[in-house]
ROROMI-69204 format. One record per residue: residue in one letter; z, y, x of N, C-alpha, C in turn. Coordinates in steps of 0.02 Angstrom, whole numbers, padded with zeros to 5 digits, always signed. Example, Ala and Ser with C-alpha at 12.3 -4.5 7.8 and 13.67 -1.06 7.14 Angstrom:
<atoms>
a+00390-00284+00660+00390-00225+00615+00390-00165+00660;s+00354-00112+00642+00357-00053+00684+00394+00002+00645;
</atoms>
This chain:
<atoms>
m+01860-01104-01623+01820-01166-01616+01790-01168-01546;e+01797-01224-01513+01768-01235-01447+01702-01272-01455;i+01648-01244-01426+01582-01275-01431+01561-01299-01363;t+01533-01358-01359+01510-01384-01295+01439-01360-01281;w+01423-01353-01217+01356-01333-01197+01304-01385-01219;g+01323-01449-01215+01276-01502-01236+01258-01495-01309;a+01307-01476-01352+01292-01467-01423+01246-01408-01435;v+01256-01354-01396+01214-01295-01402+01142-01312-01383;v+01133-01347-01327+01065-01364-01304+01030-01409-01355;a+01066-01459-01380+01035-01505-01429+01013-01467-01491;r+01054-01421-01514+01037-01384-01575+00978-01337-01563;r+00977-01303-01506+00921-01259-01491+00856-01297-01485;m+00858-01354-01451+00798-01394-01444+00770-01415-01512;r+00815-01436-01556+00793-01458-01622+00764-01399-01662;r+00797-01342-01660+00774-01285-01699+00712-01252-01670;h+00698-01265-01606+00637-01240-01576+00579-01289-01582;g+00590-01344-01616+00537-01393-01624+00521-01432-01562;l+00569-01438-01516+00558-01473-01453+00583-01545-01455;t+00616-01564-01509+00634-01635-01519+00605-01662-01584;e+00596-01617-01633+00566-01636-01697+00511-01585-01712;a+00449-01607-01713+00392-01561-01719+00391-01525-01786;f+00366-01464-01786+00355-01427-01847+00290-01449-01880;g+00283-01432-01945+00222-01449-01980+00169-01396-01976;t+00189-01333-01965+00141-01278-01963+00158-01231-01905;a+00108-01191-01886+00118-01142-01834+00167-01088-01856;v+00165-01068-01919+00211-01017-01944+00283-01042-01938;e+00296-01104-01956+00363-01132-01949+00385-01132-01876;a+00339-01147-01831+00356-01149-01760+00374-01079-01735;v+00334-01029-01753+00347-00961-01731+00413-00936-01759;r+00427-00953-01822+00490-00932-01852+00549-00967-01817;g+00540-01030-01799+00593-01066-01764+00609-01036-01696;m+00559-01005-01664+00569-00972-01599+00592-00900-01607;c+00594-00874-01668+00608-00804-01681+00556-00761-01645;g+00493-00781-01652+00438-00746-01620+00415-00781-01558;a+00349-00787-01549+00320-00819-01490+00291-00766-01444;h+00316-00761-01384+00292-00712-01336+00219-00726-01320;a+00176-00676-01326+00104-00686-01317+00073-00632-01274;q+00113-00605-01227+00086-00556-01180+00027-00586-01142;i+00034-00650-01124-00022-00689-01099-00043-00733-01158;a-00102-00718-01185-00122-00749-01249-00119-00824-01247;a-00147-00854-01195-00149-00927-01192-00079-00957-01192;a-00032-00923-01159+00037-00949-01155+00069-00949-01224;g+00058-00896-01263+00087-00894-01329+00058-00947-01374;e-00007-00958-01369-00039-01008-01411-00017-01079-01392;v-00008-01091-01327+00016-01156-01305+00089-01166-01326;s+00130-01113-01321+00199-01118-01344+00204-01143-01415;v+00161-01117-01458+00161-01138-01528+00134-01208-01535;a+00078-01222-01501+00045-01287-01509+00089-01345-01487;v+00129-01337-01435+00170-01393-01412+00224-01410-01462;r+00236-01365-01511+00290-01376-01560+00263-01402-01627;v+00198-01405-01634+00169-01424-01698+00132-01490-01691;e+00147-01537-01732+00118-01604-01729+00042-01599-01735;g+00007-01622-01682-00065-01626-01684-00102-01561-01675;a-00067-01505-01664-00101-01441-01658-00132-01433-01589;d-00182-01390-01585-00209-01370-01520-00212-01294-01518;r-00232-01267-01461-00232-01194-01453-00279-01162-01504;g-00336-01193-01518-00384-01165-01564-00356-01158-01634;s-00318-01208-01656-00290-01205-01724-00239-01149-01730;v-00203-01135-01676-00156-01079-01677-00194-01013-01681;q-00248-01007-01644-00288-00946-01645-00315-00931-01715;r-00330-00984-01752-00361-00975-01818-00310-00968-01874;d-00246-00975-01860-00195-00975-01913-00187-00904-01941;d-00209-00893-02004-00205-00826-02033-00136-00810-02060;g-00088-00856-02051-00019-00841-02069+00019-00807-02013;l-00015-00799-01954+00016-00767-01897-00019-00701-01883;v+00018-00655-01854-00010-00591-01833+00013-00578-01762;k-00034-00552-01722-00019-00536-01652-00003-00461-01649;t+00057-00445-01626+00078-00375-01627+00132-00365-01574;f+00160-00305-01573+00211-00290-01523+00280-00305-01553;g+00316-00350-01520+00380-00372-01546+00438-00350-01503;p+00488-00393-01493+00546-00374-01453+00525-00352-01383;r+00560-00302-01356+00549-00276-01288+00483-00239-01282;g+00450-00225-01338+00385-00192-01336+00330-00234-01309;t+00339-00300-01306+00289-00346-01280+00252-00380-01337;v+00193-00405-01322+00151-00435-01374+00181-00503-01395;h+00185-00513-01460+00212-00574-01489+00167-00599-01545;l+00171-00663-01559+00146-00691-01622+00204-00692-01671;l+00194-00664-01730+00246-00661-01781+00217-00685-01848;p+00258-00715-01891+00233-00731-01958+00216-00668-01996;l+00157-00666-02026+00135-00608-02063+00184-00590-02119;e+00211-00640-02152+00256-00626-02208+00324-00600-02186;d+00339-00604-02121+00402-00578-02095+00397-00507-02068;l+00338-00476-02072+00330-00408-02045+00377-00357-02078;p+00394-00361-02142+00443-00313-02168+00508-00313-02129;m+00534-00372-02111+00596-00375-02072+00585-00349-02001;w+00532-00373-01968+00521-00353-01899+00510-00278-01892;t+00469-00249-01934+00455-00178-01929+00518-00137-01946;g+00556-00159-01996+00617-00124-02013+00668-00125-01957;a+00674-00183-01924+00723-00190-01870+00701-00155-01807;l+00638-00166-01786+00616-00139-01722+00608-00063-01724;s+00591-00035-01782+00585+00037-01787+00653+00071-01786;a+00707+00032-01795+00774+00060-01793+00802+00066-01722;l+00768+00035-01674+00795+00032-01606+00777+00096-01567;p+00820+00115-01520+00805+00175-01480+00746+00163-01434;g+00709+00217-01418+00655+00212-01370+00682+00199-01301;n+00641+00166-01259+00666+00149-01192+00651+00202-01141;g+00608+00252-01156+00597+00308-01111+00575+00287-01041;q+00530+00239-01036+00511+00214-00971+00468+00263-00932;q+00429+00305-00965+00385+00351-00930+00426+00409-00901;p+00407+00434-00841+00442+00491-00813+00431+00554-00854;e+00476+00601-00848+00477+00660-00891+00412+00699-00892;p+00377+00710-00836+00317+00752-00841+00262+00725-00887;i+00259+00659-00895+00206+00631-00936+00232+00598-01000;r+00297+00600-01010+00326+00568-01069+00308+00608-01131;m+00290+00573-01184+00273+00606-01247+00337+00629-01282;s+00331+00686-01315+00388+00712-01354+00392+00673-01421;p+00449+00675-01454+00453+00642-01520+00400+00666-01569;d+00386+00731-01568+00334+00757-01614+00265+00729-01596;e+00250+00725-01531+00185+00697-01511+00180+00623-01531;i+00234+00586-01523+00234+00516-01543+00221+00510-01618;d+00254+00551-01658+00243+00550-01730+00170+00565-01748;q+00141+00614-01714+00071+00631-01727+00025+00572-01711;v+00038+00539-01655-00005+00483-01634+00003+00424-01682;v+00063+00410-01703+00075+00353-01749+00037+00365-01814;v+00040+00425-01841+00003+00441-01902-00072+00434-01890;a-00095+00459-01833-00167+00455-01817-00189+00383-01811;i-00149+00342-01779-00167+00271-01772-00171+00237-01840;g-00122+00249-01883-00123+00218-01949-00184+00238-01989;e-00202+00302-01986-00262+00325-02022-00326+00296-01993;a-00330+00294-01926-00391+00271-01894-00403+00197-01908;l-00350+00158-01914-00357+00085-01923-00355+00064-01996;a-00349+00113-02041-00342+00096-02112-00403+00059-02140;d-00462+00072-02111-00523+00043-02139-00566+00006-02088;a-00543+00002-02024-00587-00027-01973-00545-00056-01916;d-00572-00107-01884-00544-00134-01822-00577-00097-01764;l-00538-00071-01719-00564-00029-01665-00542-00054-01597;t-00588-00049-01548-00569-00062-01479-00525-00005-01455;v-00495-00014-01396-00452+00039-01370-00491+00103-01357;d-00553+00098-01334-00593+00158-01322-00610+00193-01388;e-00627+00153-01439-00642+00182-01504-00580+00215-01534;l-00523+00181-01526-00461+00209-01553-00441+00272-01516;t-00454+00274-01450-00441+00335-01412-00477+00395-01442;e-00541+00386-01457-00580+00441-01484-00552+00463-01552;e-00532+00416-01593-00506+00433-01659-00438+00468-01654;v-00395+00445-01608-00330+00477-01599-00339+00548-01573;v-00382+00557-01524-00394+00623-01495-00423+00670-01548;r-00469+00644-01589-00499+00686-01642-00447+00710-01692;r-00396+00668-01704-00346+00686-01754-00287+00726-01725;t-00277+00723-01659-00218+00755-01630-00235+00810-01580;g-00285+00799-01537-00303+00848-01487-00316+00816-01420;e-00346+00853-01375-00365+00826-01309-00304+00807-01267;w-00246+00836-01283-00186+00817-01245-00172+00742-01247;a-00194+00709-01301-00181+00637-01308-00221+00596-01258;r-00274+00626-01229-00317+00590-01182-00294+00601-01109;t-00244+00641-01098-00221+00655-01029-00203+00589-00994;p-00231+00577-00935-00213+00515-00899-00141+00518-00875;t-00106+00463-00882-00036+00459-00860-00029+00425-00793;i-00072+00376-00779-00071+00340-00715-00143+00341-00690;p-00162+00389-00649-00232+00397-00630-00264+00335-00600;a-00224+00292-00569-00253+00233-00537-00276+00181-00587;f-00255+00187-00650-00272+00137-00700-00316+00168-00753;q-00376+00143-00759-00424+00169-00808-00397+00157-00879;g-00400+00208-00920-00380+00200-00990-00306+00209-01002;a-00267+00230-00951-00196+00241-00961-00184+00310-00991;w-00211+00320-01052-00207+00385-01083-00138+00397-01113;r-00121+00461-01119-00054+00481-01142-00037+00449-01209;w-00084+00447-01255-00069+00422-01322-00047+00350-01323;r-00067+00312-01272-00053+00240-01273+00021+00224-01264;q+00060+00273-01244+00132+00262-01242+00160+00247-01312;a+00123+00265-01363+00148+00257-01432+00120+00195-01466;v+00083+00154-01431+00053+00095-01463+00106+00050-01493;h+00158+00032-01452+00208-00014-01479+00250+00020-01533;v+00257+00087-01530+00293+00123-01583+00254+00117-01649;a+00188+00124-01645+00147+00117-01704+00152+00046-01733;a+00155-00004-01689+00163-00073-01713+00230-00081-01747;h+00283-00054-01718+00349-00060-01748+00354-00021-01813;a+00312+00031-01820+00309+00068-01883+00268+00031-01936;g+00233-00022-01915+00196-00062-01963+00125-00040-01976;v+00096+00001-01930+00027+00025-01941-00022+00000-01889;l-00001-00043-01843-00046-00069-01792-00029-00141-01776;c-00081-00181-01767-00074-00249-01741-00139-00265-01705;h-00144-00322-01673-00206-00343-01643-00255-00366-01696;g-00318-00349-01687-00370-00371-01732-00411-00427-01701;p-00466-00446-01732-00508-00499-01705-00541-00478-01640;v-00549-00525-01595-00582-00511-01531-00656-00497-01544;r-00682-00445-01513-00753-00427-01520-00787-00441-01453;g-00820-00499-01450-00847-00520-01385-00791-00534-01337;r-00786-00494-01284-00730-00500-01237-00680-00443-01244;l-00688-00403-01296-00646-00344-01306-00593-00357-01359;t-00533-00334-01344-00479-00335-01393-00487-00278-01442;t-00472-00290-01504-00472-00237-01554-00401-00230-01583;y-00390-00171-01613-00328-00159-01650-00345-00152-01724;s-00297-00170-01766-00306-00167-01838-00243-00140-01869;n-00244-00130-01934-00186-00109-01972-00162-00169-02013;p-00100-00192-02003-00078-00253-02038-00077-00246-02114;h-00076-00186-02140-00077-00177-02213-00143-00199-02243;r-00195-00203-02202-00258-00229-02227-00255-00305-02236;l-00209-00337-02201-00200-00409-02209-00154-00424-02268;r-00101-00386-02273-00053-00395-02328-00011-00332-02333;p-00018-00293-02386+00022-00232-02393+00097-00249-02395;f+00138-00206-02365+00210-00219-02364+00246-00153-02352;d+00311-00154-02368+00356-00099-02352+00407-00124-02301;p+00419-00087-02247+00471-00109-02200+00539-00115-02234;m+00576-00166-02216+00643-00176-02243+00689-00119-02220;p+00737-00098-02260+00786-00048-02236+00816-00068-02169;q+00826-00019-02126+00840-00035-02056+00903-00076-02045;d+00959-00058-02076+01021-00096-02066+01014-00167-02092;k+00983-00175-02150+00972-00242-02177+00926-00282-02132;a+00874-00250-02105+00827-00285-02062+00858-00306-01996;l+00898-00263-01966+00931-00281-01903+00981-00337-01913;t+01016-00335-01969+01063-00389-01985+01026-00455-01992;e+00970-00454-02029+00930-00515-02038+00902-00540-01972;l+00877-00494-01930+00850-00515-01866+00904-00545-01821;l+00963-00516-01821+01019-00544-01783+01035-00614-01807;h+01038-00625-01871+01053-00692-01898+00999-00742-01877;r+00936-00720-01878+00882-00766-01857+00885-00780-01783;y+00900-00729-01743+00909-00741-01671+00965-00791-01659;l+01021-00782-01693+01077-00828-01683+01060-00898-01707;y+01020-00903-01759+00998-00969-01782+00958-01005-01728;s+00914-00967-01695+00870-00997-01644+00903-01005-01576;y+00947-00958-01557+00974-00955-01489+01050-00955-01486;g+01083-00953-01543+01155-00947-01543+01191-01010-01523;p+01256-01004-01510+01294-00942-01515+01277-00895-01457;a+01289-00831-01467+01271-00782-01416+01319-00723-01419;t+01311-00677-01372+01353-00618-01367+01311-00556-01384;p+01343-00500-01399+01305-00438-01409+01263-00419-01348;q+01289-00431-01289+01252-00415-01228+01188-00456-01223;q+01191-00519-01243+01131-00562-01239+01079-00542-01291;f+01101-00527-01352+01055-00503-01403+01023-00437-01382;a+01063-00392-01354+01038-00328-01331+00987-00337-01275;r+00999-00383-01230+00952-00396-01176+00886-00423-01204;w+00890-00466-01253+00830-00494-01285+00789-00439-01317;l+00822-00388-01344+00787-00332-01376+00772-00276-01327;s+00802-00277-01267+00796-00224-01218+00822-00158-01244;v+00885-00160-01269+00919-00100-01293+00990-00100-01265;p+01025-00044-01265+01095-00043-01244+01138-00086-01290;p+01187-00122-01264+01231-00164-01307+01265-00124-01362;t+01279-00060-01350+01311-00020-01402+01269-00014-01466;t+01204-00023-01459+01159-00019-01517+01172-00076-01566;v+01187-00135-01540+01191-00195-01582+01263-00218-01594;k+01311-00195-01556+01380-00220-01563+01407-00215-01634;p+01395-00159-01670+01423-00156-01738+01399-00211-01784;y+01341-00239-01772+01314-00292-01815+01349-00359-01804;f+01390-00364-01752+01427-00425-01738+01497-00424-01768;d+01519-00366-01795+01589-00357-01813+01615-00410-01861;d+01575-00429-01910+01599-00475-01962+01575-00547-01953;l+01546-00562-01895+01520-00629-01883+01574-00676-01859;p+01570-00740-01876+01618-00789-01850+01610-00799-01775;r+01665-00817-01742+01666-00824-01669+01685-00894-01648;a+01669-00910-01587+01687-00974-01557+01695-00963-01482;t+01709-01017-01446+01716-01014-01374+01665-01061-01343;l+01628-01036-01294+01580-01076-01257+01589-01061-01183;a+01604-01111-01143+01613-01103-01070+01663-01046-01056;d+01718-01047-01093+01773-00999-01083+01755-00927-01102;h+01701-00917-01139+01681-00851-01161+01676-00849-01237;t+01693-00792-01267+01686-00783-01339+01613-00773-01356;v+01590-00810-01406+01521-00805-01430+01522-00800-01506;w+01467-00778-01534+01461-00767-01607+01404-00810-01635;y+01411-00829-01699+01357-00866-01732+01350-00839-01803;a+01294-00856-01834+01278-00829-01900+01325-00858-01954;p+01339-00821-02007+01381-00847-02061+01354-00911-02090;g+01398-00959-02100+01379-01023-02129+01340-01068-02083;d+01336-01051-02019+01295-01090-01972+01338-01115-01914;g+01398-01137-01930+01445-01158-01877+01445-01232-01863;d+01393-01267-01883+01389-01340-01871+01359-01352-01801;f+01400-01374-01755+01377-01389-01687+01397-01461-01670;p+01361-01510-01696+01380-01580-01683+01377-01595-01608;d+01424-01634-01586+01428-01650-01514+01377-01703-01498;e+01315-01682-01489+01261-01728-01473+01227-01706-01409;r+01182-01746-01385+01149-01732-01321+01073-01729-01331;a+01042-01677-01302+00970-01673-01304+00940-01721-01254;e+00884-01752-01272+00851-01798-01226+00776-01784-01228;g+00744-01797-01172+00672-01790-01169+00649-01747-01112;v+00583-01747-01101+00550-01708-01048+00498-01664-01082;r+00500-01599-01068+00451-01553-01097+00424-01506-01044;l+00360-01486-01053+00328-01436-01010+00315-01375-01054;l+00346-01319-01036+00339-01257-01074+00300-01206-01033;p+00254-01169-01064+00212-01122-01027+00249-01058-01009;y+00213-01013-00974+00240-00948-00957+00270-00915-01018;f+00326-00880-01009+00356-00838-01060+00371-00875-01125;d+00382-00941-01120+00401-00977-01180+00468-00951-01206;a+00472-00944-01272+00531-00913-01302+00595-00949-01286;y+00593-01015-01278+00654-01053-01265+00688-01029-01200;g+00649-01018-01148+00678-00995-01085+00695-00921-01086;v+00652-00881-01118+00662-00808-01118+00724-00789-01158;g+00734-00821-01215+00788-00800-01260+00853-00836-01253;s+00857-00889-01212+00917-00930-01209+00965-00907-01154;y+01028-00905-01172+01082-00890-01126+01139-00940-01138;p+01185-00946-01090+01192-00913-01025+01140-00940-00975;r+01111-00895-00935+01060-00914-00887+01086-00966-00838;e+01148-00957-00815+01173-01002-00763+01183-01073-00788;l+01187-01082-00854+01192-01150-00881+01123-01179-00897;l+01078-01137-00921+01010-01162-00936+00970-01173-00872;f+00981-01131-00821+00947-01136-00757+00999-01153-00703;p+01025-01213-00702+01080-01228-00656+01056-01237-00583;g+01100-01220-00536+01087-01234-00466+01022-01204-00441;k+00980-01246-00410+00917-01224-00380+00869-01195-00433;a+00876-01215-00495+00830-01192-00546+00834-01117-00557;f+00893-01088-00546+00900-01016-00557+00857-00978-00507;e+00858-00998-00444+00817-00965-00393+00743-00980-00401;r+00728-01042-00420+00658-01064-00421+00621-01041-00483;a+00655-01038-00540+00620-01028-00604+00636-00962-00638;t+00675-00919-00607+00685-00852-00635+00673-00800-00580;a+00666-00738-00601+00660-00682-00555+00724-00642-00562;r+00775-00660-00522+00841-00628-00525+00869-00630-00596;g+00861-00686-00629+00888-00695-00696+00838-00682-00751;q+00780-00652-00735+00729-00641-00786+00686-00703-00793;a+00685-00732-00852+00647-00793-00864+00577-00776-00889;g+00532-00823-00883+00465-00816-00910+00410-00814-00858;n+00428-00799-00796+00377-00792-00744+00346-00858-00723;y+00381-00912-00733+00357-00978-00714+00358-01026-00774;p+00307-01068-00781+00311-01122-00831+00369-01169-00813;l+00403-01195-00863+00465-01231-00853+00457-01306-00866;l+00488-01346-00823+00499-01416-00836+00569-01423-00864;l+00574-01448-00925+00639-01461-00956+00654-01536-00954;v+00714-01552-00933+00738-01621-00937+00803-01619-00977;d+00802-01652-01035+00859-01652-01080+00880-01581-01099;g+00831-01537-01107+00843-01469-01129+00864-01420-01076;i+00871-01443-01014+00892-01401-00959+00834-01392-00909;v+00827-01332-00881+00772-01320-00833+00784-01362-00771;a+00734-01403-00754+00739-01448-00698+00679-01443-00651;g+00641-01388-00657+00584-01380-00613+00533-01332-00642;v+00477-01325-00607+00422-01282-00629+00358-01322-00625;w+00304-01294-00653+00240-01329-00651+00183-01278-00651;h+00123-01303-00639+00064-01260-00637+00004-01299-00660;q-00042-01265-00693-00103-01297-00716-00164-01260-00689;k-00217-01297-00678-00280-01268-00657-00335-01312-00685;k-00381-01279-00721-00436-01317-00752-00498-01312-00709;a-00528-01369-00694-00590-01372-00656-00639-01416-00695;g-00688-01384-00727-00733-01422-00769-00694-01449-00829;r-00699-01513-00839-00663-01546-00894-00595-01571-00874;t-00576-01564-00811-00513-01591-00787-00459-01537-00785;l-00401-01554-00813-00343-01510-00812-00295-01536-00758;h-00293-01502-00702-00249-01522-00648-00179-01493-00659;v-00130-01536-00666-00061-01515-00678-00018-01536-00619;t+00016-01488-00588+00063-01502-00534+00133-01488-00559;v+00177-01536-00552+00246-01529-00575+00293-01533-00515;e+00333-01482-00506+00383-01481-00453+00452-01493-00485;a+00475-01555-00479+00539-01573-00508+00595-01561-00457;l+00648-01528-00479+00704-01514-00435+00756-01570-00435;t+00747-01617-00480+00790-01676-00481+00744-01737-00488;p+00765-01795-00461+00722-01855-00465+00709-01875-00538;l+00649-01900-00550+00630-01924-00617+00630-02000-00616;n+00673-02031-00657+00672-02104-00659+00610-02128-00698;r+00603-02192-00704+00543-02220-00735+00535-02196-00807;r+00589-02194-00844+00585-02172-00914+00561-02100-00918;r+00590-02056-00877+00571-01986-00879+00500-01976-00853;r+00479-02016-00806+00410-02010-00782+00361-02029-00837;t+00378-02079-00877+00337-02099-00933+00332-02043-00985;l+00389-02011-00998+00390-01954-01044+00350-01895-01017;l+00353-01884-00951+00314-01831-00921+00239-01845-00927;d+00219-01907-00917+00149-01926-00925+00125-01910-00996;a+00166-01925-01045+00148-01911-01114+00143-01836-01127;e+00187-01797-01095+00185-01725-01104+00122-01695-01072;v+00101-01721-01015+00040-01698-00983-00021-01716-01026;d-00020-01776-01056-00075-01794-01101-00078-01746-01161;r-00021-01726-01185-00019-01679-01242-00048-01612-01221;l-00032-01589-01161-00061-01526-01136-00137-01531-01132;g-00161-01588-01109-00233-01598-01106-00266-01592-01174;a-00233-01620-01225-00261-01616-01293-00259-01545-01318;i-00206-01508-01303-00200-01439-01326-00252-01394-01293;l-00264-01405-01228-00308-01361-01190-00378-01387-01183;g-00392-01447-01210-00459-01474-01210-00483-01496-01142;g-00442-01534-01107-00462-01559-01041-00433-01628-01028;t-00463-01663-00980-00437-01728-00958-00383-01716-00906;p-00320-01735-00921-00266-01716-00877-00261-01759-00814;s-00240-01727-00760-00226-01761-00697-00160-01735-00671;l-00111-01778-00660-00043-01758-00642-00030-01770-00568;t+00000-01720-00535+00023-01726-00467+00096-01704-00464;l+00139-01745-00435+00208-01726-00423+00214-01697-00353;g+00235-01635-00347+00240-01602-00282+00256-01529-00289;d+00257-01494-00234+00275-01423-00234+00221-01381-00269;v+00243-01334-00309+00199-01283-00338+00197-01226-00288;t+00139-01214-00260+00133-01166-00204+00110-01098-00227;v+00088-01090-00289+00066-01025-00313+00127-00985-00336;g+00118-00919-00340+00173-00876-00361+00177-00868-00436;a+00219-00821-00456+00228-00808-00528+00164-00784-00559;h+00153-00804-00622+00095-00783-00663+00029-00810-00637;a+00029-00855-00588-00035-00879-00559-00069-00927-00606;
</atoms>
């Protein structure tokens, strides 16, 4: 089966809630296969732009979502009821071994810390300093060894934080003043992680639903694991051809109507649509690849989408009650698209609680500004 790129874009836009709004934040997060929330405000805005009438505050208050460590070991918003799948799948993945050998924790040390974290958070929400004391008390002073002296609080035990989350014993708790706390998700809803092979199969099917068709290499990149880890899970999946390349899609999900996505959207930093979608050269065509990615890595810049394709970047700055939005379009915007952009800026103002002011011109700040 030959699939057109236009059909893929239209389907992804619809399933991500970018052409037809979702009714709830949980539905939106599930449609994205997780909302990246390393920058909290970006994750909340990602969800809010997909939910009819939602604002950032309503996303923050949604008790059907949990903030935890998801794909790539980065902070995500995930549906609480989906944690059995996520923990089963993510705990099956190999460690990335990013720390150099002298300070890298051994498997036994990681196991000790994960148990200590689960016990410490079983009855209380703790700040990182409080959790440090509890982990050290349960494991030993070695857990407090600094790994990066230039950064305060970079203790040895913290290498295992995302491992504990993937094991299902850690998530973010309620903010205490200006301090982040950690909690144990079992206090929100007890669960058992799904068996690993079943969980990885389910996660692959959900990824393909949201971002497919795709290749093993693309799924592996989304998870930050070697392609050999995930290739066996593609063996029995149906295949198609997209842009002269073989791609895979989930069983029973081979409907790709030849339609065209339309509309103008503004997506914040690390929005899932840009981070998880491939091929990069088709989603970020021409100048957009250089302007809106970092050597192919998406998420560093907020994206202007025109008909589902990246067509520029944008920046926001709030001063008092005014939300100043600058949009750098890489292609001319006709009258209809300019009207749609005005409506999108108004929506951002409602989400962020400010009176919007739009300027068309160059975005002069760098990534993450």
